[in-house]
GUGU-381954 format. One line per field, with one value per residue (C-alpha): residue number from 1; residue in three letters; x, y, z. Coordinates in nm, 4 decimals. Layout:
<sites>
resi	[NUM|...]
resn	[ALA|...]
east	[X|...]
north	[Y|...]
up	[Z|...]
</sites>
This chain:
<sites>
resi	[1|2|3|4|5|6|7|8|9|10|11|12|13|14|15|16|17|18|19|20|21|22|23|24|25|26|27|28|29|30|31|32|33|34|35|36|37|38|39|40|41|42|43|44|45|46|47|48|49|50|51|52|53|54|55|56|57|58|59|60|61|62|63|64|65|66|67|68|69|70|71|72|73|74|75|76|77|78|79|80|81|82|83|84|85|86|87|88|89|90|91|92|93|94|95|96|97|98|99|100|101|102|103|104|105|106|107|108|109|110|111|112|113|114|115|116|117|118|119|120|121|122|123|124|125|126|127|128|129|130|131|132|133|134|135|136|137|138|139|140|141|142|143|144|145|146|147|148|149|150|151|152|153|154|155|156|157|158|159|160|161|162|163|164|165|166|167|168|169|170|171|172|173|174|175|176|177|178|179|180|181|182|183|184|185|186|187|188|189|190|191|192|193|194|195|196|197|198|199|200|201|202|203|204|205|206|207|208|209|210|211|212|213|214|215|216|217|218|219|220|221|222|223|224|225|226|227|228|229|230|231|232|233|234|235|236|237|238|239|240|241|242|243|244|245|246|247|248|249|250|251|252|253|254|255|256|257|258|259|260|261|262|263|264|265|266|267|268|269|270|271|272|273|274|275|276|277|278|279|280|281|282|283|284|285|286|287|288|289|290|291|292|293|294|295|296|297|298|299|300|301|302|303|304|305|306|307|308|309|310|311|312|313|314|315|316|317|318|319|320|321|322|323|324|325|326|327|328|329|330|331|332|333|334|335|336|337|338|339|340|341|342|343|344|345|346|347|348|349|350|351]
resn	[MET|SER|ASP|LEU|ARG|HIS|THR|ARG|VAL|GLU|PRO|PHE|PRO|ILE|THR|GLU|ARG|ALA|THR|ALA|ALA|GLU|LEU|VAL|GLU|ARG|MET|ALA|GLY|ALA|SER|PHE|GLN|ALA|ARG|GLN|LEU|GLY|GLN|ALA|ALA|GLY|ILE|TRP|SER|ARG|MET|ILE|ALA|ASP|PRO|GLU|ALA|THR|ILE|PHE|LEU|GLY|VAL|ALA|GLY|ALA|LEU|VAL|PRO|ALA|GLY|MET|ARG|PRO|VAL|LEU|THR|TYR|LEU|ILE|GLU|HIS|ARG|MET|VAL|ASP|CYS|VAL|VAL|SER|THR|GLY|ALA|ASN|LEU|PHE|HIS|ASP|LEU|TYR|GLU|THR|LEU|GLY|ARG|PRO|HIS|TRP|GLN|HIS|PRO|SER|GLN|THR|ASP|ASP|VAL|ALA|LEU|GLY|ARG|LEU|ARG|PHE|ASN|ARG|PHE|TYR|ASP|VAL|LEU|ALA|PRO|GLU|THR|ASP|PHE|SER|ALA|VAL|GLU|GLU|PHE|VAL|VAL|ARG|PHE|ILE|ARG|THR|LEU|ASP|THR|ASP|ARG|PRO|TYR|THR|THR|ARG|GLU|PHE|PHE|ALA|LEU|LEU|GLY|GLU|ALA|LEU|SER|ALA|ALA|SER|LYS|GLU|ASP|GLY|ILE|LEU|THR|ALA|ALA|ALA|ARG|ARG|GLY|VAL|PRO|VAL|TYR|SER|ALA|ALA|ILE|GLY|ASP|SER|MET|TYR|GLY|LEU|ALA|LEU|ALA|ASN|ALA|ARG|VAL|ARG|PHE|GLY|HIS|ASP|VAL|GLN|PHE|ASP|ILE|ILE|ARG|ASP|VAL|LEU|GLU|THR|THR|HIS|LEU|VAL|THR|ASN|ALA|GLY|LYS|SER|ALA|VAL|VAL|TYR|LEU|GLY|GLY|GLY|THR|PRO|LYS|ASN|PHE|ILE|GLN|GLN|ALA|ALA|ALA|ALA|ALA|TYR|THR|MET|GLY|ARG|GLU|GLY|PRO|GLY|HIS|SER|TYR|GLY|VAL|GLN|ILE|THR|MET|ASP|GLN|PRO|GLN|TRP|GLY|GLY|LEU|SER|GLY|CYS|THR|PHE|GLU|GLU|ALA|GLN|SER|TRP|ARG|LYS|ILE|ALA|PRO|GLU|ALA|GLU|PHE|VAL|THR|VAL|ASN|VAL|GLU|VAL|THR|VAL|ALA|LEU|PRO|LEU|ILE|VAL|SER|ALA|LEU|ALA|GLU|ALA|HIS|ALA|ASP|THR|ILE|ALA|ALA|ARG|THR|PRO|PRO|ALA|PHE|SER|PHE|GLU|GLY|VAL|GLY|ALA|ALA|LEU|SER|ALA|GLN|ALA|ASP|LEU|SER|ARG|ARG]
east	[4.3313|3.9942|3.9328|3.7996|3.7068|3.3241|3.1821|3.3631|3.3374|3.1223|3.2649|2.9984|2.8616|2.7345|2.4102|2.1743|1.8443|1.9207|1.6523|1.7248|1.6616|1.9194|2.1756|2.1329|2.1569|2.4766|2.6169|2.5550|2.7953|3.0708|3.2393|3.2998|2.9981|2.8287|2.8081|2.6660|2.4065|2.2975|2.2850|2.0714|1.8087|1.8127|1.7717|1.4905|1.3119|1.3197|1.1771|0.8872|0.8326|0.8464|0.4782|0.6065|0.8116|0.7194|0.9471|1.0721|1.2108|1.4460|1.4849|1.7609|1.9506|1.8014|1.6501|1.3257|1.4848|1.7292|1.4380|1.3640|1.0026|0.8448|1.0694|0.9762|0.6119|0.6282|0.7652|0.4650|0.2007|0.3102|0.3691|0.7285|0.7611|0.5183|0.6355|0.8315|1.0586|1.1862|1.3499|1.0955|1.2814|1.2220|0.8515|0.8308|0.9846|0.7521|0.4609|0.6230|0.6492|0.3078|0.1595|0.3237|0.6356|0.9434|1.3028|1.5517|1.8865|2.1756|2.5665|2.7194|2.9802|2.8002|2.7769|2.5858|2.5844|2.4113|2.1588|2.0911|2.0069|1.7767|1.6103|1.7026|1.8154|2.0648|2.1149|2.4442|2.3249|1.9563|1.7639|1.4330|1.2850|1.2203|0.8900|0.7735|0.8940|0.6938|0.3765|0.4063|0.4748|0.1556|-0.0271|0.1134|0.0154|-0.3402|-0.3482|-0.2029|-0.4854|-0.7361|-0.5835|-0.6969|-0.4889|-0.6383|-0.4579|-0.1105|-0.0528|0.1881|0.3872|0.2095|-0.1261|-0.0025|0.1320|-0.1809|-0.4088|-0.1716|-0.1696|-0.5556|-0.5664|-0.2964|-0.4879|-0.7511|-0.5016|-0.2323|-0.1154|0.0346|0.0881|0.3662|0.4850|0.2295|-0.0755|0.0212|0.0889|-0.2432|-0.4256|-0.2448|-0.2413|0.1340|0.2448|0.4939|0.6960|0.9427|1.1296|1.2916|0.9925|1.1026|1.4251|1.2505|1.0142|0.7375|0.9010|0.9019|0.5328|0.4315|0.6256|0.4613|0.1105|0.1826|0.3364|0.1036|-0.2259|-0.1793|-0.2507|-0.0286|-0.0285|0.1671|0.3272|0.3715|0.6973|0.7267|0.4052|0.5962|0.8586|0.5934|0.4121|0.7263|0.8312|0.4810|0.5199|0.8536|0.7457|0.4275|0.5822|0.6746|1.0004|1.1111|1.3127|1.4947|1.5999|1.8083|1.8627|2.1481|2.1518|2.0789|1.7776|1.5517|1.8041|1.8470|1.4714|1.4146|1.7134|1.6035|1.2616|1.4336|1.6436|1.3324|1.1938|1.4467|1.4753|1.1011|1.1433|1.0909|1.3815|1.3424|1.5571|1.6332|1.5676|1.5790|1.6729|1.8695|1.9648|2.1710|2.2671|2.5182|2.8340|2.9255|3.2036|3.2112|3.5407|3.4188|3.1975|2.8700|2.5464|2.5154|2.8176|2.7476|2.7631|2.4984|2.7624|2.8065|2.4258|2.4238|2.6285|2.3256|2.0890|1.9261|2.0061|1.9347|2.2279|2.1227|1.9880|2.0531|2.2024|2.4256|2.5529|2.5896|2.8565|2.7031|2.5268|2.1525|2.0364|2.2521|2.1628|1.8017|1.6456|1.8337|1.7312|1.3713|1.3348|1.4933|1.2587|0.9546|1.0560|1.1775|0.9366|0.6213|0.4033|0.5461|0.4943|0.1396|0.0628|0.2062|-0.0378|0.0945|0.0546|-0.2518|-0.1718|-0.3688|-0.2523|-0.5240|-0.4046|-0.0341|0.1017|-0.1232|-0.0252|0.3415|0.2931|0.1198|0.4080|0.6586|0.4587|0.4507|0.8237|0.8941|0.6969]
north	[-1.0731|-0.9283|-0.5596|-0.4309|-0.0934|-0.1486|0.1520|0.4814|0.7023|1.0081|1.3155|1.4778|1.7933|2.0939|2.2617|2.5113|2.3797|2.0072|1.7824|1.5097|1.2471|1.4225|1.4312|1.0639|0.9650|1.1686|1.0168|0.6664|0.7424|0.8506|0.6073|0.5236|0.5729|0.8106|0.5202|0.2915|0.5482|0.5723|0.1888|0.1851|0.4088|0.1844|-0.1437|0.0090|0.1323|-0.2276|-0.3602|-0.1186|-0.2142|-0.5885|-0.7066|-1.0145|-0.8234|-0.7715|-0.5079|-0.5161|-0.2053|-0.2243|0.0845|0.1240|0.4157|0.7509|0.8357|0.9885|1.2390|1.3289|1.4448|1.1354|1.0766|1.2446|1.0431|0.7183|0.8169|0.8849|0.5441|0.3875|0.6200|0.5502|0.1910|0.1985|-0.0535|-0.3288|-0.4251|-0.2285|-0.3742|-0.0973|-0.0392|0.0521|0.3834|0.5045|0.4229|0.6012|0.9058|0.8854|0.8976|1.1736|1.3961|1.2930|1.4187|1.7635|1.7334|1.8579|1.7595|2.0468|2.1130|2.1654|2.1703|1.8312|1.9738|2.0680|2.0325|1.7115|1.7205|2.0608|1.9085|1.6330|1.8830|2.0685|1.7366|1.7424|1.4305|1.4434|1.2401|1.3837|1.7206|1.6779|1.7474|1.6296|1.7461|1.4746|1.6471|1.5739|1.2181|1.1750|1.3260|1.0958|0.7959|0.8652|0.8681|0.5167|0.3988|0.5155|0.3224|0.0077|0.0105|-0.0250|-0.3562|-0.6985|-0.8825|-1.2283|-1.2887|-1.2005|-0.9518|-0.9619|-0.6308|-0.5916|-0.5850|-0.3525|-0.0912|-0.1192|-0.0486|0.2243|0.3854|0.3900|0.5446|0.7928|0.9106|1.0645|1.2641|1.3332|1.6823|1.5500|1.2172|0.9756|0.6198|0.4557|0.6492|0.5956|0.2258|0.1784|0.3539|0.1803|-0.1678|-0.1938|-0.4291|-0.2820|-0.5069|-0.4412|-0.7518|-0.5873|-0.3757|-0.3991|-0.2212|0.1306|0.3628|0.1165|-0.1314|0.1414|0.2232|-0.1470|-0.1843|0.1444|0.0080|-0.3139|-0.1662|0.1339|-0.0139|-0.3962|-0.3977|-0.6743|-0.6850|-0.9796|-1.0380|-1.3329|-1.2466|-1.5955|-1.5246|-1.2162|-1.4652|-1.6855|-1.3984|-1.2535|-1.5913|-1.6358|-1.2989|-1.4177|-1.7584|-1.6459|-1.3675|-1.4236|-1.2414|-1.0642|-0.7466|-0.5676|-0.2187|-0.1706|0.1601|0.0766|-0.2665|-0.4150|-0.6123|-0.4933|-0.6224|-0.9540|-1.0016|-0.9490|-1.1675|-1.4513|-1.4641|-1.5941|-1.8331|-1.9570|-2.0806|-2.3619|-2.4303|-2.5144|-2.7453|-2.5164|-2.4437|-2.0685|-1.8767|-1.5931|-1.2299|-1.1229|-0.7525|-0.5726|-0.2161|-0.1474|0.1994|0.1751|0.3141|-0.0136|-0.2254|-0.6038|-0.6749|-0.6347|-0.9389|-0.7671|-0.7884|-0.4168|-0.4283|-0.7663|-0.7750|-0.9113|-1.1544|-1.2975|-1.3298|-1.5527|-1.8159|-1.8327|-1.8482|-1.5314|-1.3562|-1.5356|-1.6342|-1.4220|-1.1379|-0.7691|-0.5815|-0.2946|-0.1556|0.2222|0.3234|0.6654|0.7987|0.7382|1.0833|1.1948|0.9074|0.8341|1.1780|1.1819|0.8347|0.8703|1.2107|1.0784|0.7832|1.0044|1.2306|0.9808|0.6943|0.8589|0.6792|0.3349|0.4008|0.5198|0.2168|-0.0391|-0.2782|-0.3714|-0.7237|-0.7916|-0.9722|-1.2078|-1.3273|-1.5676|-1.9292|-1.8393|-2.1123|-2.3848|-2.2669|-2.2952|-2.6322|-2.7572|-2.6231|-2.8061|-3.1340|-3.1091|-3.0502|-3.3630|-3.5912]
up	[-2.3954|-2.5087|-2.5335|-2.1956|-2.3208|-2.3192|-2.1341|-2.1062|-1.7931|-1.8723|-1.7039|-1.4962|-1.6689|-1.4842|-1.6206|-1.4684|-1.3218|-1.3480|-1.2119|-0.9475|-1.2242|-1.4526|-1.1740|-1.0767|-1.4454|-1.4887|-1.1664|-1.3162|-1.5918|-1.3522|-1.1177|-0.7577|-0.5294|-0.7880|-1.0222|-0.7447|-0.6490|-1.0155|-1.0408|-0.7271|-0.8909|-1.2015|-1.0136|-0.7942|-1.1009|-1.2399|-0.9063|-0.9409|-1.3126|-1.2427|-1.1951|-1.0010|-0.7489|-0.3850|-0.2445|0.1152|0.2880|0.5864|0.7940|1.0560|1.2092|1.3307|0.9846|1.1052|1.3459|1.0625|0.8452|0.6289|0.7388|0.4352|0.2015|0.3708|0.3742|0.0011|-0.0758|0.1155|-0.0167|-0.3761|-0.3245|-0.4213|-0.1423|-0.0237|0.3231|0.5837|0.8610|1.0901|1.4131|1.6861|1.7312|1.3783|1.4125|1.7452|1.6042|1.3156|1.5545|1.7438|1.4326|1.3061|1.6406|1.5582|1.7768|1.5793|1.6079|1.6337|1.4760|1.7109|1.6911|1.7157|1.9406|2.2604|2.6415|2.6727|3.0521|3.0284|2.7711|3.0220|3.3022|3.0577|2.9687|2.6004|2.4198|2.1460|1.8196|1.6841|1.5633|1.6415|1.9656|2.1101|2.4394|2.7031|2.7743|2.4180|2.4454|2.7659|2.6077|2.3015|2.5165|2.7101|2.3712|2.3105|2.6560|2.6110|2.2745|2.4392|2.6917|2.4199|2.3042|2.4206|2.6863|2.6130|2.2815|2.1418|1.8550|1.5739|1.5513|1.2095|1.3835|1.6530|1.4035|1.1781|1.4700|1.5922|1.2382|1.2463|1.5925|1.4974|1.1860|1.3994|1.6091|1.3513|1.2578|0.9275|0.7424|0.8501|0.7956|1.0174|0.8927|0.5306|0.5892|0.7586|0.4816|0.1950|0.3555|0.3821|0.6568|0.9031|1.1343|1.4131|1.5119|1.8217|1.9410|2.3031|2.2011|2.1616|2.3313|2.2340|2.4751|2.7439|2.6802|2.6946|3.0209|3.1432|3.0677|3.2420|3.5626|3.6018|3.4902|3.4789|3.1184|2.9824|2.6090|2.4514|2.1154|1.8859|1.7312|1.5721|1.3845|1.2421|1.1137|0.9576|0.7869|0.6390|0.5235|0.3723|0.1758|0.0397|-0.0523|-0.2224|-0.4143|-0.7818|-0.6904|-0.3862|-0.3775|-0.1012|-0.0141|0.3027|0.4592|0.7001|0.8375|1.1882|1.2832|0.9993|0.7377|0.8984|0.9520|0.5819|0.4828|0.7007|0.5400|0.2308|0.4265|0.6062|0.2795|0.2530|0.6194|0.6176|0.3294|0.0230|-0.1969|-0.2591|-0.5071|-0.2710|-0.3260|-0.6952|-0.6560|-0.3956|-0.3112|0.0054|0.1327|0.4157|0.5513|0.7309|0.6014|0.5520|0.7072|1.0698|1.0161|1.1100|0.9136|0.8631|0.6326|0.4836|0.1112|-0.1166|-0.2509|0.1089|0.1376|-0.1746|0.0146|0.2563|-0.0420|0.0778|-0.2494|-0.5754|-0.7929|-1.0858|-0.8710|-0.9618|-0.6714|-0.5690|-0.2364|-0.2139|0.0486|0.1145|0.4221|0.3847|0.4344|0.1355|-0.1052|-0.0313|-0.1175|-0.4428|-0.5435|-0.4474|-0.6055|-0.9255|-0.9351|-0.8727|-1.1713|-1.4194|-1.3473|-1.2434|-1.4988|-1.4019|-1.0339|-1.0998|-1.3065|-1.0645|-0.9129|-0.5752|-0.4344|-0.2222|0.1094|0.3123|0.6600|0.7307|0.7955|0.7349|0.9592|0.7910|0.4473|0.5305|0.6886|0.3768|0.1542|0.3807|0.3510|-0.0214|-0.0371|0.1755|-0.0484]
</sites>
């Protein structure tokens, strides 16, 4: 049997005034989830340094109410990601905070019936007043009434226009305003499952303003982004619909007749487990059986709650790789003629 003693575990040293980059580097020398977290930072840094890589970010869970909006905004503003797929809820809470409405800390053990009577909504140990929700929903309804009703929108178009409108009213920067300014496409495959869905319904019922969506064009556009990237890279915060929507963009390449390699890099931060069969806990290895992840891909799963892992990783990247991030030339996207382009690719593959 060959000698298996290749890399020793480096016991974690404590020093005063260590930076985030130093902490994460030391964690990489340890084991268990500390090691996974350090590896995640390393793989993400290689995504950023790879000139061929287009980086997709999937955002699930109540991350914005938990205080992660500035972290996510930083990723977009500094083009550490190139395309965002999020739950509608996170994007609504982003708009909510960008308009100057705070979320509030609260004990997780509380009287929820009393909170309901007082019109406060709870997310574990976070509160938001229903009155603020209603005011922000009205902002969205007013925006919706500016949209055309004689043609459908992609969710990318909807959020780009909303980000532009929000910039004029914003109290501080957020995901949507940064994405609109930096040209980062934002998708929400289940937009109806959020306050945006309620606002769209509100605009239809109260004002007869019936805005429609072309969700299948969302599918075609994200497939186009993957198939036209030299390499695609993924960062999943939680799982759910955003994760699957990005995963299926790689699968769509071969279902449409083009044999794609799958995503070349992957970082996943999740507390879900694979043995329940759900996608949120699905491993990258399992995704390789679907050809969503390339056989030679670099990937790691960090089984740590996102609000613990994400600030550490992003802070470490910002400190240790500032020059690489600043020098990065992000991909330029065009969405004109996407359907025709994919049809042409499919025709060529069939010949």
